[in-house]
C-alpha positions, 0 to 999 in steps of 0.5 A: 217542491225542489227535487234537488233539496232534501227535506226533514218531514214532520207528521202533522196529522193522521188525515186532513179531516183531523185538521180544523180549518175555519171558514177562510181555509187557513190555520196556524200550526206549530211544527218542530218549533216553527209556526207555519200557516196551513191552507186548504184550497180546492181540497189541496193542502199548502204550507207557508210561513206564518208571517207576511214578509212585508209587514209581518201580518199573520197569514192565517188571519187573511184569506184565499182569493178566487184564483188561489192566492193567500192574501195578507190581512194587513196590506192585502199583498197576495202570494201564490200558495204553490211557490210563494211568489208575490202575485200582486206586484210588490216583489216579496216572496213568502216561504212555502213548504211541501206537504205530502199526504201519505198512508201514515198521515199528513206531513210537511217538509222543512229543507235540510241545511236551512239557514237556522239549522246551526241553532239546534 
């Protein structure tokens, strides 16, 4: 998470146990009118864009590889869940969002002053 950025935090669940994950550890959620992919890997939660930046594959239909990369189901492009960097060499970047587990529940953060903020 970028310490210089300000985030709007949105509660997505009371606890991790409340979130239903299929066997691949990936699920799609709508949060504040945005569809995101939520990943559970090694008991950690990660959030990213729901679509692959290359060809628009639905990331929740992919899988998480042995080293913790999310893998697109269309062309198998791999992205680091922590920072969105393309780890298979194609040069794309997957948008990621910070996730915080607090006493009040599970929250995902969207940057303030984002490109589409003026649409609201």
